[in-house]
C-alpha positions as a Markdown table, in Angstrom:
| # | Residue | x | y | z |
|---|---|---|---|---|
| 1 | Met | -1.7 | 7.5 | -3.4 |
| 2 | Ser | 0.3 | 9.1 | -6.0 |
| 3 | Val | 3.3 | 7.0 | -6.7 |
| 4 | Gly | 4.7 | 5.8 | -9.9 |
| 5 | Cys | 8.0 | 5.4 | -11.6 |
| 6 | Gly | 8.2 | 9.2 | -11.5 |
| 7 | Thr | 4.8 | 10.5 | -10.3 |
| 8 | Ile | 6.1 | 12.5 | -7.4 |
| 9 | Gly | 5.3 | 16.1 | -6.7 |
| 10 | Gly | 3.6 | 19.0 | -8.4 |
| 11 | Met | 0.2 | 19.5 | -9.9 |
| 12 | Ala | -1.0 | 17.6 | -13.0 |
| 13 | Lys | -3.2 | 19.3 | -15.5 |
| 14 | Pro | -6.9 | 18.7 | -15.3 |
| 15 | Thr | -8.2 | 15.5 | -16.8 |
| 16 | Thr | -10.8 | 15.4 | -19.5 |
| 17 | Ala | -14.0 | 13.4 | -19.5 |
| 18 | Ala | -12.5 | 11.0 | -22.1 |
| 19 | Gln | -9.3 | 10.5 | -20.0 |
| 20 | Arg | -11.3 | 9.8 | -16.9 |
| 21 | Arg | -13.4 | 7.3 | -18.9 |
| 22 | Ile | -10.2 | 5.5 | -20.1 |
| 23 | Ile | -9.0 | 5.4 | -16.5 |
| 24 | Ala | -12.3 | 4.0 | -15.2 |
| 25 | Glu | -12.3 | 1.3 | -17.8 |
| 26 | Ala | -8.7 | 0.1 | -17.0 |
| 27 | Asp | -8.3 | -3.6 | -16.1 |
| 28 | Pro | -9.5 | -3.9 | -12.5 |
| 29 | Val | -6.5 | -6.1 | -11.5 |
| 30 | Thr | -3.6 | -5.0 | -13.7 |
| 31 | Gly | -4.5 | -1.4 | -14.4 |
| 32 | Arg | -3.9 | -2.0 | -18.2 |
| 33 | Leu | -5.3 | 0.8 | -20.3 |
| 34 | Arg | -6.9 | 0.8 | -23.7 |
| 35 | Gly | -7.2 | 3.9 | -25.9 |
| 36 | Thr | -5.6 | 5.6 | -28.8 |
| 37 | Glu | -1.8 | 6.2 | -28.8 |
| 38 | Ala | -2.5 | 10.0 | -28.4 |
| 39 | Gln | -4.9 | 9.4 | -25.5 |
| 40 | Leu | -2.5 | 7.1 | -23.6 |
| 41 | Thr | 0.5 | 9.3 | -24.2 |
| 42 | Ala | -1.5 | 12.2 | -22.7 |
| 43 | Leu | -2.1 | 10.1 | -19.6 |
| 44 | Val | 1.7 | 9.4 | -19.4 |
| 45 | Arg | 2.3 | 13.2 | -19.5 |
| 46 | Leu | -0.1 | 13.6 | -16.6 |
| 47 | Gln | 1.8 | 10.9 | -14.7 |
| 48 | Leu | -1.4 | 8.8 | -14.5 |
| 49 | Ala | 0.0 | 6.0 | -16.7 |
| 50 | Phe | 3.3 | 4.5 | -17.8 |
| 51 | Arg | 4.4 | 2.6 | -20.9 |
| 52 | His | 5.9 | -0.8 | -20.4 |
| 53 | Pro | 9.4 | -0.9 | -21.7 |
| 54 | Arg | 9.1 | -4.3 | -23.3 |
| 55 | Pro | 6.8 | -5.4 | -26.3 |
| 56 | Pro | 3.9 | -5.0 | -26.7 |
| 57 | His | 4.6 | -1.7 | -24.9 |
| 58 | Ala | 1.2 | -1.7 | -23.2 |
| 59 | Tyr | 0.1 | 1.2 | -21.0 |
| 60 | Phe | -0.8 | 0.8 | -17.3 |
| 61 | Leu | -2.0 | 3.0 | -14.5 |
| 62 | Thr | 0.5 | 4.5 | -12.1 |
| 63 | Pro | -0.6 | 4.6 | -8.5 |
| 64 | Ala | -1.7 | 8.2 | -9.1 |
| 65 | Gly | -3.9 | 6.8 | -11.9 |
| 66 | His | -5.2 | 4.1 | -9.5 |
| 67 | Arg | -6.1 | 6.8 | -7.1 |
| 68 | Val | -8.1 | 8.7 | -9.7 |
| 69 | Arg | -10.0 | 5.5 | -10.6 |
| 70 | Glu | -10.8 | 4.8 | -7.0 |
| 71 | Glu | -12.4 | 8.2 | -6.5 |
| 72 | Pro | -16.2 | 8.2 | -6.4 |
| 73 | Ala | -17.9 | 9.4 | -9.5 |
| 74 | Gly | -18.1 | 13.2 | -9.5 |
| 75 | Ala | -15.6 | 13.5 | -6.6 |
| 76 | Val | -13.2 | 15.6 | -8.6 |
| 77 | Pro | -14.7 | 18.3 | -10.9 |
| 78 | Glu | -13.5 | 18.3 | -14.5 |
| 79 | Thr | -12.0 | 21.7 | -14.0 |
| 80 | Ala | -10.1 | 20.7 | -10.8 |
| 81 | Pro | -6.4 | 19.6 | -11.2 |
| 82 | Val | -5.5 | 16.1 | -10.2 |
| 83 | Glu | -2.9 | 16.6 | -7.4 |
| 84 | Ala | 0.1 | 14.3 | -7.3 |
| 85 | Glu | 1.0 | 14.7 | -3.6 |
| 86 | Ser | 4.6 | 14.4 | -2.5 |
| 87 | Gly | 5.9 | 10.9 | -1.9 |
| 88 | Val | 3.7 | 7.8 | -2.3 |
| 89 | Phe | 0.4 | 9.7 | -2.1 |
| 90 | Ala | -0.2 | 10.8 | 1.5 |
| 91 | Ala | 1.6 | 7.8 | 3.0 |
| 92 | Arg | 1.3 | 7.8 | 6.8 |
| 93 | Thr | 4.6 | 7.1 | 8.4 |
| 94 | Gly | 3.3 | 7.7 | 11.9 |
| 95 | Thr | 5.7 | 10.7 | 12.4 |
| 96 | Glu | 3.3 | 13.4 | 11.2 |
| 97 | Gln | 3.0 | 16.3 | 13.6 |
| 98 | Asp | -0.7 | 16.9 | 12.9 |
| 99 | Arg | -3.4 | 14.4 | 13.4 |
| 100 | Pro | -3.9 | 12.5 | 10.1 |
| 101 | Gly | -7.2 | 12.8 | 8.1 |
| 102 | Glu | -10.2 | 10.7 | 9.0 |
| 103 | Asp | -10.0 | 7.0 | 8.4 |
| 104 | Gly | -12.9 | 5.4 | 6.5 |
| 105 | Pro | -13.8 | 3.9 | 3.1 |
| 106 | Ala | -12.2 | 6.8 | 1.1 |
| 107 | Arg | -8.8 | 6.3 | 2.9 |
| 108 | Ala | -9.1 | 2.5 | 2.5 |
| 109 | Arg | -9.6 | 3.0 | -1.3 |
| 110 | Glu | -6.5 | 5.2 | -1.4 |
| 111 | Val | -4.4 | 2.8 | 0.5 |
| 112 | Arg | -5.6 | -0.2 | -1.6 |
| 113 | Gly | -4.9 | 1.8 | -4.8 |
| 114 | Ala | -1.4 | 2.7 | -3.8 |
| 115 | Trp | -0.5 | -0.9 | -2.8 |
| 116 | Leu | -2.0 | -2.3 | -6.1 |
| 117 | Gly | 0.0 | 0.3 | -8.0 |
| 118 | Ile | 3.2 | -0.7 | -6.2 |
| 119 | Val | 2.6 | -4.4 | -7.0 |
| 120 | Glu | 1.9 | -3.5 | -10.6 |
| 121 | Met | 5.1 | -1.5 | -10.8 |
| 122 | Arg | 7.0 | -4.5 | -9.4 |
| 123 | Arg | 5.5 | -6.7 | -12.1 |
| 124 | Met | 6.2 | -4.3 | -14.9 |
| 125 | Thr | 9.7 | -3.1 | -13.9 |
| 126 | Asn | 11.3 | -6.0 | -12.0 |
| 127 | Pro | 13.2 | -8.6 | -14.0 |
| 128 | Gly | 11.0 | -11.5 | -14.9 |
| 129 | Gly | 7.9 | -9.6 | -13.7 |
| 130 | Asp | 8.8 | -10.4 | -10.0 |
| 131 | Arg | 6.1 | -9.1 | -7.7 |
| 132 | Glu | 7.8 | -10.4 | -4.5 |
| 133 | Thr | 10.6 | -7.9 | -4.2 |
| 134 | Pro | 10.6 | -4.1 | -4.0 |
| 135 | Cys | 11.0 | -2.2 | -7.3 |
| 136 | Ala | 13.3 | 0.7 | -8.0 |
| 137 | Trp | 10.7 | 3.2 | -6.9 |
| 138 | Glu | 10.4 | 1.6 | -3.5 |
| 139 | Arg | 14.1 | 1.4 | -3.1 |
| 140 | Ala | 14.3 | 5.2 | -3.7 |
| 141 | His | 11.4 | 6.0 | -1.3 |
| 142 | Gln | 11.8 | 3.3 | 1.4 |
| 143 | Val | 10.1 | 5.1 | 4.3 |
| 144 | Arg | 7.0 | 5.8 | 2.3 |
| 145 | Ala | 7.0 | 2.4 | 0.6 |
| 146 | Val | 7.2 | 0.6 | 3.9 |
| 147 | Ala | 4.5 | 2.8 | 5.4 |
| 148 | Ile | 2.1 | 1.9 | 2.6 |
| 149 | Ala | 2.8 | -1.8 | 3.0 |
| 150 | Leu | 2.0 | -1.6 | 6.7 |
| 151 | Glu | -1.2 | 0.5 | 6.3 |
| 152 | Ala | -2.4 | -1.7 | 3.4 |
| 153 | Ala | -2.0 | -4.7 | 5.7 |
| 154 | Gly | -4.2 | -3.1 | 8.3 |
| 155 | Arg | -1.6 | -1.7 | 10.7 |
| 156 | Thr | -2.3 | 1.7 | 12.2 |
| 157 | Pro | 0.1 | 4.6 | 12.0 |
| 158 | Ala | 0.9 | 6.5 | 15.2 |
| 159 | Gly | -0.4 | 10.0 | 15.6 |
| 160 | Pro | -1.3 | 12.6 | 18.3 |
| 161 | Gly | -3.2 | 10.6 | 20.9 |
| 162 | Arg | -2.9 | 7.4 | 19.0 |
| 163 | Glu | -0.5 | 4.4 | 19.2 |
| 164 | Gly | 0.7 | 2.7 | 16.1 |
| 165 | Tyr | 3.7 | 2.2 | 13.9 |
| 166 | Arg | 6.4 | 4.8 | 13.2 |
| 167 | Val | 8.7 | 4.5 | 10.1 |
| 168 | Val | 11.9 | 6.6 | 10.0 |
| 169 | Asp | 15.2 | 6.5 | 8.2 |
| 170 | Ala | 17.8 | 4.4 | 10.1 |
| 171 | Val | 21.4 | 5.4 | 10.6 |
| 172 | Gln | 22.6 | 2.8 | 8.1 |
| 173 | Pro | 22.1 | 3.7 | 4.4 |
| 174 | Asp | 19.2 | 2.0 | 2.5 |
| 175 | Val | 17.6 | 0.9 | 5.8 |
| 176 | Val | 14.5 | 2.1 | 7.6 |
| 177 | Glu | 13.5 | 1.6 | 11.2 |
| 178 | Val | 10.0 | 0.6 | 12.3 |
| 179 | Arg | 8.9 | 1.0 | 15.9 |
| 180 | Glu | 5.6 | 0.1 | 17.7 |
| 181 | Glu | 4.4 | 0.6 | 21.2 |
| 182 | Thr | 4.7 | -3.1 | 22.1 |
| 183 | Ser | 7.0 | -6.0 | 21.2 |
| 184 | Glu | 4.0 | -7.8 | 19.8 |
| 185 | Gly | 3.2 | -4.8 | 17.5 |
| 186 | Val | 6.8 | -4.7 | 16.4 |
| 187 | Arg | 6.8 | -8.3 | 15.5 |
| 188 | Ala | 3.5 | -8.0 | 13.7 |
| 189 | Cys | 4.9 | -5.1 | 11.6 |
| 190 | Gly | 8.0 | -7.2 | 10.8 |
| 191 | Ala | 5.8 | -10.1 | 9.6 |
| 192 | Val | 3.8 | -7.8 | 7.4 |
| 193 | Leu | 6.9 | -6.5 | 5.8 |
| 194 | Glu | 8.5 | -9.9 | 5.3 |
| 195 | Arg | 5.4 | -10.9 | 3.4 |
| 196 | Ala | 5.6 | -7.7 | 1.4 |
| 197 | Gly | 9.1 | -8.6 | 0.2 |
| 198 | Trp | 11.3 | -6.7 | 2.6 |
| 199 | Leu | 14.2 | -8.0 | 4.7 |
| 200 | Val | 13.5 | -7.6 | 8.4 |
| 201 | Ser | 15.7 | -8.0 | 11.5 |
| 202 | Glu | 14.5 | -7.4 | 15.1 |
| 203 | His | 16.6 | -5.5 | 17.6 |
| 204 | Gly | 16.5 | -4.0 | 21.1 |
| 205 | Asp | 17.2 | -0.4 | 22.1 |
| 206 | Ala | 20.0 | -0.6 | 24.6 |
| 207 | Arg | 18.8 | 2.6 | 26.3 |
| 208 | Thr | 15.1 | 1.9 | 26.6 |
| 209 | Gly | 14.9 | -1.9 | 26.1 |
| 210 | Arg | 12.2 | -1.4 | 23.5 |
| 211 | Arg | 12.1 | -3.5 | 20.4 |
| 212 | Tyr | 12.2 | -2.3 | 16.8 |
| 213 | Val | 12.8 | -3.7 | 13.4 |
| 214 | Leu | 15.3 | -2.7 | 10.7 |
| 215 | Val | 13.9 | -3.0 | 7.1 |
| 216 | Ser | 15.8 | -3.1 | 3.8 |
| 217 | Pro | 14.8 | -4.2 | 0.3 |
| 218 | Arg | 15.2 | -7.8 | -0.6 |
| 219 | Arg | 17.1 | -8.5 | -3.7 |
| 220 | Ala | 15.6 | -10.5 | -6.5 |
């Protein structure tokens, strides 16, 4: 999951053994990093870390950095670039045309890393360290942010031959729409997103009679 207050798109340069060691030794809960100023600044340039704007200006992993830390040892060769995929890593919105990659422990680690990265960005960038409301990155990438919250809570994205949630932009600005195959699924998605700090309202489609929820970021 490669999100971060600016970790979207492109290819980062290869990480060195020392950089991967610093990432691996980050605080397991907060993602706080320790190293020399030059080492940490290099990780910021790679979009794997960010510097807190307030004293003591500590450095923390971005979601892209969390993803690197979650990879099994030796999974990425030293010479291979660390790819920051578009959006919030490969967030599954349920609208993909191709069948998504296999589920399993590796995917679960990616999802967990992305969600932890989002929570950490909330703490580091929201006023008062508020973890309960979406941060600026989520507000700018609502479809992907909502999809990550749903998958991290165990909801299944739709796909070819598979039922599940679908997240799309709504007609209204700053609002996304979440649909499921059943009313129970729609309500379950709404409950997940409310717990994740989003404002949720349930509606019915006048044409089909099917239920869906509209989701917008809650203000602190």
